[in-house]
C-alpha positions as CSV (number, residue, x, y, z in Angstrom):
1,X,-14.5,1.8,-16.7
2,X,-18.0,2.9,-14.4
3,X,-17.2,4.4,-11.4
4,X,-20.0,6.1,-9.9
5,X,-19.0,9.2,-7.8
6,X,-21.7,10.8,-5.5
7,X,-22.1,14.1,-3.3
8,X,-24.8,14.8,-0.5
9,X,-26.0,18.3,-0.8
10,X,-28.9,20.9,0.5
11,X,-30.4,23.2,-2.3
12,X,-32.9,26.3,-1.1
13,X,-35.2,28.2,-3.8
14,X,-35.9,31.7,-3.1
15,X,-39.0,32.9,-1.3
16,X,-41.6,35.7,-2.7
17,X,-41.5,39.1,-1.6
18,X,-44.7,40.2,0.4
19,X,-47.2,42.1,-1.1
20,X,-47.4,46.0,0.0
21,X,-49.9,47.8,1.7
22,X,-50.0,51.5,0.7
23,X,-52.2,54.1,-0.3
24,X,-51.8,57.0,-2.7
25,X,-51.0,60.5,-0.2
26,X,-50.9,63.4,-2.7
27,X,-51.9,66.9,-1.7
28,X,-55.2,67.7,-4.1
29,X,-55.7,64.3,-4.3
30,X,-58.2,63.7,-1.5
31,X,-59.2,59.9,-2.3
32,X,-56.0,58.9,-3.8
33,X,-56.9,54.8,-3.0
34,X,-54.5,51.8,-2.9
35,X,-51.7,51.6,-4.8
36,X,-49.4,48.9,-3.0
37,X,-47.5,46.5,-5.7
38,X,-46.8,43.0,-5.6
39,X,-43.4,41.1,-4.2
40,X,-41.2,39.4,-7.0
41,X,-40.8,36.3,-7.5
42,X,-38.5,34.2,-5.4
43,X,-35.3,32.1,-7.8
44,X,-35.8,28.6,-8.4
45,X,-32.8,26.5,-8.5
46,X,-31.7,24.7,-11.1
47,X,-29.3,21.8,-12.2
48,X,-27.7,22.3,-15.9
49,X,-25.3,19.4,-17.3
50,X,-22.3,21.2,-18.5
51,X,-19.6,19.0,-20.5
52,X,-16.1,20.8,-19.3
53,X,-16.7,18.7,-15.8
54,X,-15.9,15.2,-14.7
55,X,-16.4,14.7,-11.3
56,X,-18.8,15.9,-8.1
57,X,-15.8,16.7,-6.1
58,X,-16.4,20.0,-6.0
59,X,-19.4,19.3,-4.0
60,X,-17.2,18.4,-1.2
61,X,-16.2,22.1,-0.7
62,X,-19.8,23.7,-0.9
63,X,-23.0,21.5,0.2
64,X,-25.7,24.5,0.8
65,X,-27.3,25.9,-2.3
66,X,-29.8,28.9,-1.8
67,X,-31.6,31.0,-4.4
68,X,-31.9,34.7,-3.0
69,X,-35.6,35.6,-2.6
70,X,-37.5,38.3,-4.5
71,X,-37.9,42.2,-3.6
72,X,-41.1,43.0,-1.2
73,X,-43.7,45.4,-3.6
74,X,-43.7,49.3,-3.0
75,X,-46.1,52.0,-3.4
76,X,-47.3,53.6,-6.7
77,X,-47.9,50.5,-7.7
78,X,-44.2,49.4,-8.1
79,X,-43.6,45.3,-8.3
80,X,-40.9,44.6,-6.5
81,X,-37.9,42.8,-8.6
82,X,-38.2,38.7,-9.1
83,X,-34.7,37.3,-8.1
84,X,-32.5,35.3,-10.6
85,X,-32.7,31.7,-10.7
86,X,-29.9,30.1,-9.3
87,X,-28.2,27.7,-11.6
88,X,-25.8,24.8,-10.8
89,X,-23.8,23.1,-12.9
90,X,-23.2,19.3,-12.9
91,X,-21.4,16.4,-15.5
92,X,-23.2,15.4,-17.9
93,X,-24.8,11.5,-16.5
94,X,-25.6,13.3,-13.2
95,X,-28.6,11.7,-11.7
96,X,-30.1,13.6,-9.0
97,X,-32.8,12.0,-6.3
98,X,-34.4,13.1,-3.2
99,X,-33.1,12.1,0.0
100,X,-36.5,12.0,1.7
101,X,-38.4,10.2,-0.8
102,X,-35.9,8.3,-2.2
103,X,-37.8,9.6,-5.7
104,X,-35.0,9.9,-9.1
105,X,-35.8,13.5,-9.7
106,X,-33.6,13.4,-13.0
107,X,-31.4,12.2,-14.7
108,X,-29.1,14.7,-17.2
109,X,-27.4,13.0,-20.1
110,X,-27.2,15.9,-22.6
111,X,-25.1,18.4,-22.4
112,X,-27.0,21.7,-21.9
113,X,-29.9,19.7,-20.7
114,X,-31.6,21.2,-17.3
115,X,-33.8,20.1,-14.4
116,X,-35.6,22.2,-11.8
117,X,-35.2,20.8,-8.2
118,X,-36.6,23.5,-6.1
119,X,-39.2,25.8,-7.3
120,X,-39.5,29.5,-6.0
121,X,-41.6,30.9,-3.6
122,X,-44.6,32.8,-5.9
123,X,-45.3,36.3,-5.0
124,X,-47.5,38.1,-2.6
125,X,-50.3,40.3,-3.9
126,X,-50.3,44.3,-3.3
127,X,-53.6,45.8,-1.6
128,X,-54.0,47.3,-5.0
129,X,-55.3,43.8,-6.4
130,X,-58.2,43.7,-3.5
131,X,-59.7,47.0,-4.5
132,X,-63.4,47.0,-5.8
133,X,-66.6,49.1,-6.5
134,X,-67.4,47.7,-2.8
135,X,-63.9,47.9,-1.1
136,X,-62.5,51.4,-1.9
137,X,-60.1,51.2,0.7
138,X,-58.5,47.6,1.3
139,X,-56.1,46.7,3.4
140,X,-55.5,42.7,2.5
141,X,-52.3,41.8,1.3
142,X,-50.6,38.6,0.6
143,X,-47.1,37.3,2.0
144,X,-44.7,36.0,-0.8
145,X,-45.3,31.8,-0.6
146,X,-41.3,30.5,0.7
147,X,-39.3,28.7,-1.7
148,X,-38.7,24.9,-2.0
149,X,-36.3,23.4,-0.1
150,X,-34.1,19.6,-0.8
151,X,-31.9,17.2,0.4
152,X,-30.4,15.4,-2.8
153,X,-28.2,13.0,-3.7
154,X,-26.1,13.4,-6.5
155,X,-24.9,10.2,-8.5
156,X,-22.7,10.5,-11.5
157,X,-21.4,7.3,-13.8
158,X,-18.4,8.3,-15.2
159,X,-15.9,6.7,-17.0
160,X,-12.6,6.9,-16.0
161,X,-10.3,9.0,-18.1
162,X,-6.9,7.6,-17.7
163,X,-6.3,3.7,-17.4
164,X,-2.7,2.8,-15.5
165,X,-0.8,-0.4,-17.4
166,X,1.5,-2.3,-16.2
167,X,2.9,-5.6,-15.0
168,X,2.4,-6.6,-11.0
169,X,4.4,-4.2,-8.5
170,X,5.2,-1.6,-11.2
171,X,4.2,0.6,-8.8
172,X,0.6,1.7,-9.7
173,X,-1.1,1.3,-6.8
174,X,1.4,3.3,-5.3
175,X,0.9,6.1,-7.9
176,X,-3.1,6.7,-7.5
177,X,-3.0,7.0,-4.3
178,X,-0.2,9.5,-4.2
179,X,-2.4,11.6,-6.7
180,X,-5.8,11.3,-5.6
181,X,-7.3,9.8,-2.4
182,X,-8.0,6.4,-3.2
183,X,-6.0,3.9,-0.9
184,X,-5.4,0.8,-2.7
185,X,-3.5,-1.8,-0.7
186,X,0.3,-1.4,-1.6
187,X,3.3,-2.9,0.1
188,X,7.1,-3.5,0.0
189,X,7.0,-6.8,-1.2
190,X,5.5,-8.8,-4.4
191,X,1.8,-7.8,-4.8
192,X,-0.5,-7.5,-7.4
193,X,-4.4,-5.6,-7.6
194,X,-6.8,-8.0,-7.2
195,X,-9.9,-5.2,-7.7
196,X,-9.6,-2.5,-10.1
197,X,-9.2,1.3,-7.9
198,X,-10.3,4.5,-9.3
199,X,-9.2,7.6,-8.1
200,X,-11.0,11.4,-8.6
201,X,-7.3,13.7,-9.2
202,X,-8.6,16.9,-8.3
203,X,-5.9,20.0,-9.6
204,X,-8.2,23.4,-9.1
205,X,-11.8,23.9,-8.5
206,X,-13.4,22.7,-12.5
207,X,-10.9,20.5,-13.2
208,X,-10.3,17.8,-12.4
209,X,-10.2,13.7,-13.6
210,X,-10.6,10.3,-13.2
211,X,-8.3,8.0,-13.4
212,X,-8.0,4.0,-13.0
213,X,-5.8,1.5,-11.7
214,X,-6.5,-2.3,-12.9
215,X,-4.8,-5.6,-11.6
216,X,-0.9,-6.0,-13.3
217,X,-1.2,-7.8,-16.9
218,X,1.5,-10.6,-17.1
219,X,2.8,-12.9,-19.7
220,X,-0.1,-15.1,-21.4
221,X,-3.2,-12.7,-19.7
222,X,-4.8,-12.6,-23.3
223,X,-5.2,-16.4,-23.0
224,X,-6.5,-15.8,-19.7
225,X,-3.4,-16.1,-16.8
226,X,-3.7,-13.8,-14.0
227,X,-6.2,-11.6,-13.2
228,X,-5.7,-8.9,-15.8
229,X,-7.5,-10.2,-18.8
230,X,-10.9,-9.3,-16.8
231,X,-10.2,-5.9,-16.7
232,X,-8.3,-5.1,-20.2
233,X,-12.2,-4.6,-21.1
234,X,-11.9,-1.3,-19.1
235,X,-9.2,0.1,-20.4
236,X,-10.8,0.2,-24.0
237,X,-13.4,3.2,-22.9
238,X,-10.3,5.6,-21.0
239,X,-9.1,8.3,-23.4
240,X,-5.6,7.6,-22.5
241,X,-3.1,5.4,-20.9
242,X,0.0,5.7,-19.0
243,X,1.9,2.6,-19.5
244,X,4.3,2.2,-16.0
245,X,7.7,0.4,-16.2
246,X,9.5,-0.4,-13.1
247,X,13.2,1.0,-14.1
248,X,14.3,-0.8,-11.4
249,X,12.7,-4.9,-10.6
250,X,13.2,-6.0,-7.3
251,X,13.3,-9.8,-9.2
252,X,16.0,-8.4,-11.3
253,X,13.9,-8.7,-14.4
254,X,14.3,-6.5,-17.6
255,X,12.1,-3.3,-18.1
256,X,12.1,-3.3,-22.0
257,X,11.3,-7.3,-21.7
258,X,8.6,-6.7,-19.4
259,X,7.0,-3.5,-21.0
260,X,6.9,-5.6,-24.7
261,X,5.5,-8.3,-23.0
262,X,2.5,-6.0,-22.1
263,X,2.7,-4.6,-25.8
264,X,2.2,-8.2,-26.9
265,X,-1.0,-8.4,-24.6
266,X,-2.6,-5.5,-25.8
267,X,-2.2,-6.5,-29.6
268,X,-3.5,-10.2,-28.7
269,X,-6.4,-8.8,-26.4
270,X,-7.7,-5.8,-29.2
271,X,-6.4,-3.7,-31.7
272,X,-8.0,-0.9,-30.6
273,X,-6.5,-0.7,-27.1
274,X,-3.0,-1.6,-29.0
275,X,-3.9,1.7,-30.8
276,X,-5.0,3.8,-28.0
277,X,-3.0,6.3,-27.0
278,X,-0.2,5.8,-24.4
279,X,2.1,7.2,-22.6
280,X,5.3,5.9,-21.1
281,X,5.9,6.2,-17.3
282,X,9.3,5.5,-15.7
283,X,8.5,4.5,-12.5
284,X,11.0,4.0,-9.2
285,X,13.6,6.6,-10.0
286,X,14.1,6.7,-6.2
287,X,15.8,3.0,-6.3
288,X,18.6,4.5,-8.8
289,X,21.3,6.7,-8.1
290,X,21.0,10.6,-9.3
291,X,23.7,10.5,-11.8
292,X,22.8,6.9,-13.1
293,X,18.9,8.1,-13.4
294,X,19.1,9.5,-17.0
295,X,21.3,6.7,-18.6
296,X,18.9,4.0,-17.4
297,X,15.9,5.5,-18.3
298,X,17.4,6.4,-22.5
299,X,18.7,3.0,-22.1
300,X,15.2,1.7,-21.9
301,X,13.6,3.9,-24.4
302,X,16.1,3.4,-27.2
303,X,15.8,-0.6,-26.6
304,X,12.1,-0.3,-26.2
305,X,12.0,1.5,-29.2
306,X,9.9,4.2,-27.9
307,X,8.8,7.3,-29.6
308,X,6.0,9.2,-27.7
309,X,5.7,10.9,-24.4
310,X,8.2,9.8,-21.5
311,X,7.9,10.7,-18.1
312,X,10.0,9.8,-15.2
313,X,8.6,10.1,-11.7
314,X,8.5,8.4,-8.4
315,X,5.1,7.5,-7.2
316,X,6.8,6.9,-3.4
317,X,8.4,10.1,-3.2
318,X,5.7,12.3,-5.4
319,X,8.8,13.4,-8.0
320,X,7.8,13.9,-11.4
321,X,3.9,13.0,-10.7
322,X,2.4,16.4,-10.5
323,X,3.9,17.9,-13.7
324,X,2.7,14.3,-15.1
325,X,-0.8,14.9,-13.9
326,X,-1.1,18.7,-15.1
327,X,0.3,17.6,-18.6
328,X,-2.9,14.8,-18.7
329,X,-5.5,17.4,-17.8
330,X,-4.7,19.6,-20.4
331,X,-4.8,16.6,-22.8
332,X,-8.1,15.6,-21.6
333,X,-8.9,19.4,-22.2
334,X,-8.0,18.8,-25.5
335,X,-4.8,20.9,-25.9
336,X,-2.3,19.4,-28.7
337,X,0.1,17.1,-27.6
338,X,3.4,19.1,-29.0
339,X,2.2,22.0,-26.9
340,X,1.5,19.8,-23.9
341,X,4.8,18.1,-24.1
342,X,6.7,21.5,-24.5
């Protein structure tokens, strides 16, 4: 599922250091001559595509980036130190636009690829540079040039890492609104999502992923009934499916029959989709008594003949959702499933 993530930032390269005006002054050296050194170059700003980032959410917290200035030149023909370049890490697939000119500066489609977005200022020249046979004591120097400044728009087309799968009113929209900033329509009456919703789940800096909620899948979706079939193809691009089951359906239907109907529709639509990694999420635990919850969940797991990972949550209260999100993050980062489920 393609998701356009955007951010606007400002970048400024460093100014070049000024050249130095200096003359050699030593005892017994009456005509020392000019010895002012050049300044150092200012730092440039580069973007670098890295594989361990999935979203642009971190740019919400920091929007201004400045490279350091080069140092000024010194006497004794000492050159000022050049500033280090500023490297800003972005996800693979980030497109960079100049806001003022609307020009696309580049598209970072490969890991470790870099893009220069602001050139550092050139160093100034010290007066040593201007000495000649006819100008033995030059007082001329040049100042370092200013670094480039740009206002940029970053645009990222990413694939959703996690897809939510389930019957209408299973609580998928409530879950995505609980764990991300996405705000799909939710209601306390029978209702199904009409359009895919995507949210960025941010656990900490540089640890986030995209979660997608598609319209509920109903019996016969593979033959064109309902809305789910229009979006099942997007789930084929995700890394992990969360099969959300309502353990206390308002209409009195059997949760296991509902889960089996979803499984059948997946198999009809795509064998690859049916065999994609899938975790069972038993939702709406807040609607049953605490002493009955475990028995109800174990009955669903047994009758559904489920042997994979299982999570018991309440999307409304948030119970169990953070544990689930952290384990999803560890799965995306490549940890072994057995270690994750410990």
